[in-house]
Every structure is written in C-alpha cells, then in structure tokens.
N, C-alpha and C positions, 0 to 999 in steps of 0.2 A: 260548625266547620271552623277549623283553626286557620288563621291567616299566617302565611310564611312569606319570606322574600321571593320564593319561587312560584307561589300561586296568588300573589297579591295583585289586585286590580282596583281601580276606582270606577264606580258606576254612578249614573245620574238617576236619582229617584224618579223624576219626571224626565222622560227620554230627551237626550240632546237633540234628536231630530225634530222635536217640538219646540224646545226653548232656544236652541242654538247658542248656548253659552255654557261656560264652566263655573257658574256661581257656586262658591263653596257651600252655600246653604242648600244646594241641591245634590251634593256629592256624598257618596257613602262608600267606605272601603268594603270590599267583598273579594271573593275568590274569582279567578279568571273563569272557572267553569260556570259560576252563577252569572257573571256578567255576560258571557257569551250566550248562555241559554235564555237569559231575560231579553236580550236584544232590545227592540223598540216597544216591548210590552210595558204597560203600566202595572206596578206592583199592587197586590191586594192591599188597599188602604187600611182595612180593618186589621190585617195581620201584621203589616210592616211599618205603619206610620209611627206608632208608639216607640218601638225600638230605634227607629231612624232618628226621631227627635231626641231621645235620651242620649244617643251617641253624639248628635250635634251639640247638645247642651254641655256634655262632658268636654267636647273639643273647645267650645267657647270658654269654659272655665279654665281649661289648661292654658289657653292663650292669654286670658286675662291675668292669670297668675304670673306668666312669663313675659308680661308687658309687650305682647305682639299685637299692637294696635291695628295693623293693616288687616289682619284676619277678621277683626270685629267690624271693620268699616262696611263690608258687604252686608252684614246683618243690619247695620244701622240704616243703610239705604233701603233694604227690603222692608224693614219694620217701620221706617219713618221715626226712629227713636235715636236718642243720643247714646253714645258709647257708655256713659255713666249710668243711664237708665237700664240699658241691657245688662250691665254688670249686676244689677240688683234683682233681676228676674228670678223667680223660683222656677223649677222645672215645669210646674203646671202652667205658670204664666207664659213661659217661653213656648210651651206646646200649644196653648190657645192662640197665641199671636201668629206663630208660624203656620198653624193650620188655617187661620183666617186668610193668610197671604197665599198659601200654596194650593188650597182646595179649589179655588176658582180656576187656576191654571190646569190642575189635574182634571177637573170635570170637563173643561173645554177640550183638552186632548182626548179624553174619552169620547166626547160627543163628535169629535172629528174623525173617529174611527180607529184610534189606537187600540190595540188588543188589550183586553182587561178581563179578569185579574190574573197577573202572573203570580204563581206560587212555586217555589223551588221544590223539585222532587228529587230525592236522593237516589 
C-alpha cells in the first residue's frame, strides 16, 4: 500500500489505549484505512515486528545523519543506552534490544485482553 498525503496516518504498534503515550519508538506510518481497521488490536508480532523495526532503524539513521538529536533521545531512554551507542547499533542489534523492551509490554496488553493478532486484509 502506497502512502500519500491524502491517506497518511500514524499508528501505534502497541495501542495507545494501553500505553497512553506517543513515544516515537511505538509509532509507525500507515494508511488511514489500515489505522482505522486495526483500532485497538495488537498486530501480528510474527508478521509485522520485523518490518516495523526495520523502518524504525531507518528513521533513526536518517535523524542521526541530519543531527536531529531530540528524535534519538526517546530511544536512549527506552534502551537505557547513550545516543553514541545507539548510533553504532546494527539493524540486528537494534531489533534484539527493541524486542527485549517492547515484547513484555506487548504480552501484557495481550494478557489484559487486547485483541490479537491483527492482520490487514485487502
């Protein structure tokens, strides 16, 4: 699905109704139709976590290149790592660390009864 200015939306990987914040590390660009159909569902972790983290990693590297330090600060708080250390992570290292931080939140939301797994149907 191609994102355009007319169909662009930001979605929370773990629903906002569970985390109640807009931490950039939990935000993913998507279409308005995907966002509204997902609602408060938890996405299929097996299907969507890898592409989600790849896009997050790409965004971090973009902001590192453009010296936008504020963007990196949220990851620094989540990871408990310095900005300099985050700048050196490979995609695999980044994926392992963010999974270690997000999976417990994801599993708790699932255990609290959030619907799972959401998969977009065309």
